[in-house]
N, C-alpha and C positions, 0 to 999 in steps of 0.2 A: 848548336848556337840558337834555332825555333825556338825554345822553351828556355832562352835566356833573356835575361834584364837588362836593357843597355842604358846607360846612364847619357842625361842632355842634362850639362851644367846650365840654368837659367843665372847669367850676371847678371839681370837687371837694367840689360838693354838693348831694349830688342824682342821682336816678338820671337820666338825658336816653335810656334804651334807647324812652320812648316816643315821642319827635321822632322817633330815625328809624325806629320802627316806621310812623311817617307815611310820612316819606319814601320807606320801601320797598313801602306800602301805591302812594303815586303815580309807581312806577317810577322814583323816583331813586337816585341811587348818591352814599351821605353816608361823610364823613368825619368820627371823634371827634379834633379835638383838643387835644392837650396838652402839647403846646409850639409855639414861636413858627415854627420850622420845619416842621411839618407844615400848615397851608396850603395848599391847593389853589389853582388859578387862576381859580375859576369866582370870581367876587366877590360871593360868598353867603354871609353869617355868620348862624346862627342861633346866640343864647343864651341859652340857659335857665338860668330860675336859682329858687331854693329856697334852706329857710334866714332867716338874719342879713345883713343889708346887710354889715356890715364881715366878717363870715367869707365870706360871697361876695368881696368886693371883694380880701380879704389874699388870698386863693386866686388870685384871677389874675395879685397883683401874684407872686404866692410859683414863679409857672410863665412868669414874665417875659410874661404873657400881656395885661394890659393897655395897656402898651403901643403891643404889637404892635396891639390892636386899636384904637386908636386913630388909629395911623396907615394902618393899611388903610383906614381910614374914611372920614378928614379928607382922606391924602395918593391915597390908591387907587382911591377912588372905590363902596368895596367898600359893597353895602348889604345895613344889617344889622336881624332884628329879636327884639330884646330882650322875652322873656316872665318876667312875673313879676317875682319880684327881676333878673331879668335888666332887665327895663323902670327899673323905680328905677332902678337903676345908671347910664344916662344922661341921670341929673338932676344936681345939683350934690354933695348929702346924704341924708343921711337924718336925722330923730329914733333909729333907730334906734340909731345908735353916728355915731363920730367920723371915720371914713373919706370921704374926696370919690371922687363917683365921677367917670364920664367927663364931669361940665356938658356937653353937646354941650347940654342943656336948662336953660333958667338960672330953675328954679325948686326944692323941696327936699322932699322924702316928708314925710310927716306919720304919725302913728300917730293911728285910729278912736277916738271918745272913748266910751270899753266902759263910762259912765255912762249910756250911751242906747239902747247896742243889745253884744250878745253880741258879743265881739273873740278872735280872728280871725271876716273874712267866709268863709266855709265853707260852699261849695253854689253852684246855679243862677242868674244873674241875667239882667237884660235891662241890652243896650247898646242906646244912642237914640242911634243915628247922626247928627252933627249938620255934619257937614263930607262931599261926595264924596271916597269915596278909594278906589284897586284897592285898595289891600288887601281893602276889605270887598263886591268886587264881585263877584254871583251869590250871597252870602248869601241861606237862605230862615230862618234863622230867628236871631232875636236873642239866643239864649240860650244863655250861654258858661259856662265852670266854673270860678267861682275858691276860689282859696286865702290869703287876706294879713289882717296887718293895719295897714301903713304903703298910705295910697296919696298920690294928688297931687290936689289942687280949683284950687293959683290958677298953675295956668300960663297964655303964653297963648295967648288963642282960636284964633290962627292956624295952633297946631302942634292942637287939640285933631281930633280926629274922632270918639271917641263919646264919651260921657259914660255913668256907672248912680247907680244911689243904692244906700245905704247910710249910717247913721247921717245924712247927709247927700249931695249930689253930689260924686261927682268923677271924674275924666278918666279913663277907662278904655284906652283906646287916641292915641295918637299918632302922628306924623309929620312928617319934615324931609326934604325932600330925599330922600335915601339913608339915611336913620334913620328907625326904626318901631318901635314898642313897643307891646303887650300885658299888661295886668294878668293878665288872664285865664290859663289852659289852654288853648288851641287844640287842643294831641295829646291832650285829658280831655274835649276839645266835641264828640267825632264828627264827621256828618261838615261840617259850619258849622265845625267847628275846621278839620276835612282842607280847607275851601278858603280857608281862612284863608291857608295856608300855603303851598298851590296857588297863593296870588295873586302872597303873597311871592317865592316863583321864578320866576312866569312875569312877571308883572309890574309890579313894584316894583325 
């Protein structure tokens, strides 16, 4: 894998430099994907996301990346790691907007109840591993950095890897075959976040 070119999708929303820096620290070459023809033959896609759900999805669609990603994951067996809104895009849709997600998971994203806690949920929080998964191999700290207002809590337990607590228990990472998602930001979570990305590249 060390001679592979990892695909990092540029959605047009947010700065993905921190993800590229982690890959550089891990001594992996990466490629920023702007167009459908940019994808390397390395079957690894990292899909970071910040901002609103609809803006993120529309950015992918405007560059013809949405259908391309769907094809690579479903038909070409590319592994994908969705981060933050990138994870939320793996689901049906979100209360945040009207656009449809990739629908890899049959659940919806909903907003935290702001009458109970301050929203968005920003800062360090614990993740509870509820299912053994290669994505969390050799993790020495279960604290990761979060920044989000929307979450998933009604997913099939079969796909839930970790949960976290804020307002209520929510799903903080998911996995199904070649599809992975983390609600937290591994690229901002120091050594344990770097290990998540390393595990995705080498084991998932």
